MIRO-247443 format. One record per residue (C-alpha): x negated, z negated, y; residue number from 1. Coordinates in Angstrom, 2 decimals. Example, Ala and Ser with C-alpha at 12.3 -4.5 7.8 and 13.67 -1.06 7.14 Angstrom:
2
PT         u         w         v   num
PT    -12.30     -7.80     -4.50     1
PT    -13.67     -7.14     -1.06     2
***
This chain:
384
PT         u         w         v   num
PT    188.85     48.56   -176.94     1
PT    189.54     51.40   -174.55     2
PT    192.83     51.60   -176.43     3
PT    193.56     48.20   -176.76     4
PT    193.56     47.68   -172.93     5
PT    195.57     50.43   -172.49     6
PT    197.90     48.77   -174.74     7
PT    197.69     46.03   -172.91     8
PT    198.81     47.72   -170.10     9
PT    201.96     49.54   -171.20    10
PT    202.97     45.94   -172.72    11
PT    203.00     44.86   -169.36    12
PT    205.13     47.08   -167.96    13
PT    207.34     47.21   -170.66    14
PT    207.65     43.75   -170.44    15
PT    209.11     43.47   -166.55    16
PT    211.19     46.44   -167.80    17
PT    213.16     44.41   -170.10    18
PT    212.92     41.18   -167.91    19
PT    214.59     43.57   -165.25    20
PT    217.11     44.67   -167.83    21
PT    217.85     41.05   -169.31    22
PT    218.51     39.86   -165.35    23
PT    220.81     42.89   -164.83    24
PT    222.73     42.44   -168.06    25
PT    222.76     38.42   -167.26    26
PT    224.35     38.86   -163.62    27
PT    226.92     41.52   -165.05    28
PT    228.17     39.25   -167.58    29
PT    228.50     36.77   -164.81    30
PT    229.96     39.21   -162.37    31
PT    231.44     42.66   -163.23    32
PT    230.49     43.93   -159.96    33
PT    226.92     43.86   -160.03    34
PT    226.07     46.90   -161.79    35
PT    229.03     48.48   -159.37    36
PT    227.54     51.84   -157.83    37
PT    228.09     50.03   -154.62    38
PT    226.16     47.03   -155.28    39
PT    223.43     49.10   -156.76    40
PT    223.34     51.21   -153.63    41
PT    223.41     47.71   -151.43    42
PT    220.35     46.28   -153.65    43
PT    218.42     49.52   -152.98    44
PT    218.94     48.99   -149.15    45
PT    218.31     45.19   -149.85    46
PT    214.92     45.71   -151.21    47
PT    213.57     48.50   -148.73    48
PT    211.92     46.26   -146.55    49
PT    210.16     44.23   -149.64    50
PT    209.72     47.22   -151.53    51
PT    207.77     48.62   -148.80    52
PT    205.66     45.28   -148.20    53
PT    205.06     45.23   -151.58    54
PT    203.45     48.45   -151.98    55
PT    200.68     47.40   -149.28    56
PT    200.33     44.07   -151.11    57
PT    199.41     46.16   -154.04    58
PT    196.31     47.86   -152.53    59
PT    195.26     44.50   -151.20    60
PT    195.48     42.63   -154.33    61
PT    193.81     45.63   -156.04    62
PT    190.61     44.84   -153.48    63
PT    190.50     41.29   -154.80    64
PT    191.72     39.92   -151.10    65
PT    195.49     38.81   -149.95    66
PT    197.52     39.34   -146.26    67
PT    199.79     36.50   -145.40    68
PT    200.43     38.29   -142.08    69
PT    202.49     41.22   -142.85    70
PT    205.73     39.53   -142.04    71
PT    204.56     38.38   -138.36    72
PT    203.27     42.38   -138.43    73
PT    206.68     43.79   -139.06    74
PT    208.30     41.52   -136.59    75
PT    205.95     42.48   -133.58    76
PT    206.25     46.05   -134.61    77
PT    209.92     45.99   -134.53    78
PT    210.06     43.83   -131.09    79
PT    207.48     46.62   -129.72    80
PT    209.41     49.60   -131.33    81
PT    213.09     48.27   -129.54    82
PT    210.99     47.46   -126.36    83
PT    209.88     51.02   -126.11    84
PT    213.44     52.12   -126.76    85
PT    214.90     49.75   -124.41    86
PT    212.75     51.41   -121.45    87
PT    213.58     55.42   -122.10    88
PT    210.91     56.10   -124.52    89
PT    211.80     58.60   -127.16    90
PT    212.52     57.51   -130.67    91
PT    209.67     59.50   -132.17    92
PT    206.89     58.17   -129.68    93
PT    208.36     54.42   -129.89    94
PT    208.21     54.95   -133.64    95
PT    204.59     56.19   -133.72    96
PT    203.54     53.27   -131.12    97
PT    204.96     50.68   -133.46    98
PT    202.78     51.89   -136.10    99
PT    199.73     52.30   -134.51   100
PT    199.85     48.84   -132.90   101
PT    200.33     47.57   -136.94   102
PT    197.15     49.50   -137.59   103
PT    195.73     47.83   -134.62   104
PT    196.24     44.27   -135.71   105
PT    194.95     45.36   -139.19   106
PT    191.27     46.65   -137.83   107
PT    191.35     43.02   -136.10   108
PT    191.57     41.38   -139.17   109
PT    189.51     43.33   -141.53   110
PT    186.74     43.39   -138.56   111
PT    186.99     39.41   -139.07   112
PT    186.72     39.56   -142.26   113
PT    184.09     41.80   -142.92   114
PT    181.68     40.45   -139.44   115
PT    182.17     36.85   -140.41   116
PT    182.60     36.87   -143.78   117
PT    185.44     34.55   -143.44   118
PT    188.44     34.47   -146.40   119
PT    190.98     36.79   -145.78   120
PT    193.61     33.99   -146.70   121
PT    192.57     31.89   -143.86   122
PT    191.92     34.91   -141.30   123
PT    195.68     36.05   -141.77   124
PT    196.90     32.97   -142.00   125
PT    195.78     33.09   -138.65   126
PT    197.10     36.26   -137.86   127
PT    200.54     35.38   -138.96   128
PT    200.57     32.30   -136.18   129
PT    199.35     34.58   -133.45   130
PT    201.64     37.40   -134.01   131
PT    204.71     35.39   -134.49   132
PT    203.64     34.23   -130.93   133
PT    203.24     37.48   -129.62   134
PT    206.56     38.44   -131.09   135
PT    208.59     36.00   -129.74   136
PT    206.90     36.81   -126.01   137
PT    208.30     40.64   -127.02   138
PT    211.58     39.64   -128.02   139
PT    211.90     37.08   -124.95   140
PT    214.74     34.07   -124.55   141
PT    217.79     36.31   -125.50   142
PT    216.48     36.34   -129.07   143
PT    216.78     39.68   -129.55   144
PT    216.78     43.43   -128.14   145
PT    219.75     45.51   -129.06   146
PT    218.95     49.23   -130.55   147
PT    221.23     51.48   -129.67   148
PT    219.10     55.04   -130.61   149
PT    221.11     56.59   -133.42   150
PT    218.16     58.27   -135.25   151
PT    216.31     54.75   -135.52   152
PT    220.00     53.53   -136.13   153
PT    220.17     55.93   -138.50   154
PT    217.36     55.21   -141.05   155
PT    218.47     52.53   -142.52   156
PT    222.64     53.24   -142.59   157
PT    222.58     57.02   -143.68   158
PT    222.66     59.03   -147.24   159
PT    221.70     62.08   -148.86   160
PT    224.16     64.50   -149.34   161
PT    225.38     64.57   -153.04   162
PT    223.63     68.20   -153.61   163
PT    220.55     67.32   -152.02   164
PT    220.48     64.09   -153.80   165
PT    220.06     65.76   -156.90   166
PT    217.40     68.22   -155.84   167
PT    215.56     65.53   -154.76   168
PT    216.10     63.62   -158.29   169
PT    214.96     67.00   -159.85   170
PT    211.53     67.28   -158.02   171
PT    211.33     63.39   -158.48   172
PT    211.12     64.20   -162.53   173
PT    208.89     67.05   -162.43   174
PT    206.67     65.17   -160.06   175
PT    206.76     61.82   -163.15   176
PT    205.87     64.61   -166.02   177
PT    203.18     66.21   -163.37   178
PT    201.36     62.92   -162.35   179
PT    201.42     61.90   -166.24   180
PT    199.43     65.36   -167.18   181
PT    197.60     65.06   -164.61   182
PT    196.85     61.34   -165.26   183
PT    196.10     62.53   -169.39   184
PT    194.03     65.47   -168.13   185
PT    191.34     63.38   -166.13   186
PT    191.11     61.09   -168.84   187
PT    190.56     63.06   -171.39   188
PT    187.69     64.76   -168.95   189
PT    186.15     61.53   -168.78   190
PT    186.01     61.06   -172.24   191
PT    188.23     58.16   -171.76   192
PT    191.05     57.06   -174.45   193
PT    194.17     58.27   -174.16   194
PT    197.73     57.22   -175.94   195
PT    199.60     60.05   -177.82   196
PT    200.84     63.05   -176.24   197
PT    204.34     62.56   -178.10   198
PT    204.06     58.97   -176.54   199
PT    203.43     60.41   -173.21   200
PT    205.99     62.87   -173.22   201
PT    208.63     60.33   -174.50   202
PT    207.32     57.75   -171.71   203
PT    207.82     60.29   -168.87   204
PT    210.91     61.62   -170.33   205
PT    212.35     58.21   -170.10   206
PT    211.34     57.83   -166.74   207
PT    212.78     60.75   -165.91   208
PT    216.48     60.07   -167.48   209
PT    216.64     56.66   -165.88   210
PT    216.06     59.18   -162.38   211
PT    218.86     61.10   -163.24   212
PT    220.71     58.30   -164.04   213
PT    220.34     56.39   -161.05   214
PT    221.14     59.46   -158.98   215
PT    224.35     59.88   -160.54   216
PT    225.22     56.53   -160.27   217
PT    224.20     56.47   -156.66   218
PT    226.11     59.61   -156.17   219
PT    229.36     57.70   -157.09   220
PT    229.52     55.72   -153.82   221
PT    228.02     57.26   -150.76   222
PT    224.68     58.69   -152.15   223
PT    221.13     58.20   -152.21   224
PT    219.93     56.28   -148.89   225
PT    217.70     58.09   -147.19   226
PT    215.46     54.68   -146.67   227
PT    215.43     54.36   -150.37   228
PT    213.85     58.23   -149.93   229
PT    211.03     56.92   -147.50   230
PT    210.55     54.16   -149.69   231
PT    209.17     56.37   -152.45   232
PT    207.74     59.27   -150.56   233
PT    205.48     55.97   -149.52   234
PT    205.04     55.16   -153.32   235
PT    204.16     58.78   -154.08   236
PT    201.03     58.96   -151.50   237
PT    199.97     55.38   -152.18   238
PT    199.93     56.13   -155.63   239
PT    197.81     59.72   -155.23   240
PT    195.40     57.93   -152.63   241
PT    194.86     55.01   -155.21   242
PT    194.68     56.80   -158.54   243
PT    193.34     60.29   -157.51   244
PT    190.61     59.83   -154.86   245
PT    187.69     58.48   -154.20   246
PT    189.16     55.85   -151.79   247
PT    191.53     54.52   -154.27   248
PT    188.56     54.53   -157.12   249
PT    186.11     52.63   -154.54   250
PT    189.34     49.89   -154.13   251
PT    189.59     49.33   -157.77   252
PT    185.73     49.00   -158.21   253
PT    185.62     46.85   -155.27   254
PT    188.38     44.22   -156.76   255
PT    186.84     44.85   -160.20   256
PT    183.17     43.35   -158.64   257
PT    182.24     43.11   -155.25   258
PT    178.67     43.10   -155.75   259
PT    178.56     45.72   -158.23   260
PT    180.61     47.79   -156.44   261
PT    177.46     47.53   -153.35   262
PT    175.03     48.19   -155.40   263
PT    176.72     51.68   -156.66   264
PT    176.51     52.19   -152.97   265
PT    180.37     51.67   -152.31   266
PT    180.57     51.11   -147.89   267
PT    182.27     47.46   -149.53   268
PT    183.25     46.92   -145.88   269
PT    184.09     50.18   -144.47   270
PT    186.91     49.73   -147.30   271
PT    188.03     46.54   -146.74   272
PT    188.61     47.33   -143.24   273
PT    190.69     50.50   -144.20   274
PT    193.00     48.54   -146.62   275
PT    194.04     46.23   -144.10   276
PT    194.64     48.74   -141.62   277
PT    196.88     50.43   -144.14   278
PT    198.75     47.36   -145.18   279
PT    199.26     46.13   -141.19   280
PT    200.62     50.81   -141.23   281
PT    202.77     49.84   -144.03   282
PT    203.88     46.51   -142.58   283
PT    204.93     47.82   -139.47   284
PT    206.67     50.50   -141.10   285
PT    208.54     47.30   -142.96   286
PT    209.27     45.78   -139.25   287
PT    211.05     49.79   -138.72   288
PT    212.92     49.59   -141.33   289
PT    214.31     46.27   -140.99   290
PT    215.02     46.67   -137.29   291
PT    217.32     50.01   -138.41   292
PT    219.41     47.36   -140.84   293
PT    220.01     45.09   -138.17   294
PT    219.98     47.69   -135.03   295
PT    217.56     45.30   -133.27   296
PT    214.86     43.22   -133.10   297
PT    215.30     39.49   -133.41   298
PT    212.52     36.76   -133.27   299
PT    213.63     35.65   -136.95   300
PT    212.97     39.32   -138.26   301
PT    210.52     39.12   -141.17   302
PT    209.98     35.35   -140.92   303
PT    210.76     33.08   -143.50   304
PT    209.95     34.33   -147.28   305
PT    209.07     37.71   -146.43   306
PT    205.76     37.70   -146.95   307
PT    205.43     35.48   -149.99   308
PT    208.05     37.62   -152.20   309
PT    205.90     40.92   -151.11   310
PT    203.37     38.81   -152.79   311
PT    205.69     37.77   -155.57   312
PT    207.05     41.52   -156.03   313
PT    203.78     42.77   -156.53   314
PT    202.32     40.35   -158.94   315
PT    205.70     40.05   -160.76   316
PT    205.36     44.18   -161.27   317
PT    202.29     43.45   -162.47   318
PT    199.68     43.62   -160.51   319
PT    196.57     40.89   -160.94   320
PT    195.74     38.22   -158.24   321
PT    192.18     38.45   -159.33   322
PT    191.79     41.77   -158.52   323
PT    190.81     45.14   -160.30   324
PT    194.29     46.05   -161.81   325
PT    197.50     46.99   -160.26   326
PT    199.18     50.31   -159.80   327
PT    201.14     50.94   -157.07   328
PT    205.09     51.71   -158.79   329
PT    204.52     48.05   -160.02   330
PT    205.74     47.43   -156.07   331
PT    208.63     48.63   -157.25   332
PT    209.75     47.25   -160.05   333
PT    208.68     43.93   -158.88   334
PT    211.04     44.83   -155.84   335
PT    213.73     44.98   -158.45   336
PT    213.17     41.97   -160.33   337
PT    213.26     40.04   -156.84   338
PT    216.00     41.82   -154.93   339
PT    218.09     41.78   -158.05   340
PT    217.87     38.00   -158.78   341
PT    218.41     37.44   -155.22   342
PT    221.19     40.02   -155.13   343
PT    222.96     38.28   -158.41   344
PT    223.05     35.18   -156.42   345
PT    224.62     35.93   -153.72   346
PT    227.39     37.70   -155.88   347
PT    227.79     33.94   -157.35   348
PT    228.36     32.00   -153.92   349
PT    224.51     30.43   -154.62   350
PT    222.37     29.01   -151.55   351
PT    219.18     30.21   -150.51   352
PT    217.38     26.95   -152.04   353
PT    218.85     28.45   -155.56   354
PT    217.03     32.08   -154.75   355
PT    213.89     30.13   -153.81   356
PT    213.51     27.93   -156.80   357
PT    214.74     31.14   -159.11   358
PT    211.84     33.63   -157.23   359
PT    209.45     30.67   -157.32   360
PT    209.94     30.36   -161.30   361
PT    209.63     33.57   -161.79   362
PT    206.16     34.43   -160.01   363
PT    204.72     31.52   -161.64   364
PT    205.73     32.82   -164.98   365
PT    204.27     36.36   -163.87   366
PT    200.94     34.64   -162.99   367
PT    200.41     32.59   -166.01   368
PT    201.09     35.87   -168.20   369
PT    197.91     37.75   -165.63   370
PT    195.81     34.67   -166.31   371
PT    196.65     34.43   -170.22   372
PT    195.85     38.50   -170.59   373
PT    192.72     37.98   -168.28   374
PT    191.38     35.14   -170.58   375
PT    191.97     37.73   -173.63   376
PT    190.33     40.66   -172.21   377
PT    187.45     38.40   -171.20   378
PT    187.21     36.76   -174.73   379
PT    187.41     40.11   -176.50   380
PT    185.07     42.05   -174.41   381
PT    182.72     39.05   -175.14   382
PT    183.40     39.75   -179.09   383
PT    182.39     42.76   -178.88   384
***
């Protein structure tokens, strides 16, 4: 049974990769510029905010909760950042204040959810409205606050030097192999089933080749965007926290069965509050990145379908909306799928309506696949 579950998880990731490859081939046939180094670099810049939010959304979905306010939190944090910069605060202090503000918002959300037993859907929906109002107050009647600090503007507009880019790529490949081997060793020590070592090495090797290929392509343009390195660093930190610490194990346990986790002695309320603090800090970081991309904080930043696309990216990547299942790297896979579809449709001159329809169709398909897989796993468990 354990082996079949492992195969199922691998199959889900392979399915997403195949879907992403098909999307890329389709848009390349429709527009030869799609896979050009310039457009791929632009694609990574475009998905930086979405990928950041999707990483936080994976953690919340694994817990079995949801957060509809991340876009508004990003907008509030960006507005506060721009306001503090305008009033002469150093860039590092303004960034710290924006992140702390995001964390405090998450603390409020998590405390209300756990204290009153209100569904996170309702609390964060109310938060969406409240923080959008706060954002409008911060930005003011002008509609935007320009950011002239070179450091903050450079977060999403500068690139890694070529030599350093290759160093980062090699380190990333080594990290992929190290994480795979550590995970394998942990499962073996726990007496759990593991795939053959050859399959593990082949999978890690393929991922390493992809990393090196991406580095080569990006270096043929301006190089690896620094903001993409920031997103990958966040992905690595969250992956370690979720897979190699008691905090992460508790989150998976709560998402699998909240009552069972409570009976096992896990502090469910504390963990829930912590998760909402974490996703709000990540949302604040996304707001900082978007403000850097726009060179300003506007009252429209974080609005529209951003939070819905973040949920879509997490689910499309393979994270279950039923809780208890998901990996952080799936956020980046899902963001690549959503971003690639939107980028390709932009190149074809399609309107926003078509992009929303396409994203919605992909999301429904991903949720349907997840629901079917869940029923099959439950049926297998009942049979065995």
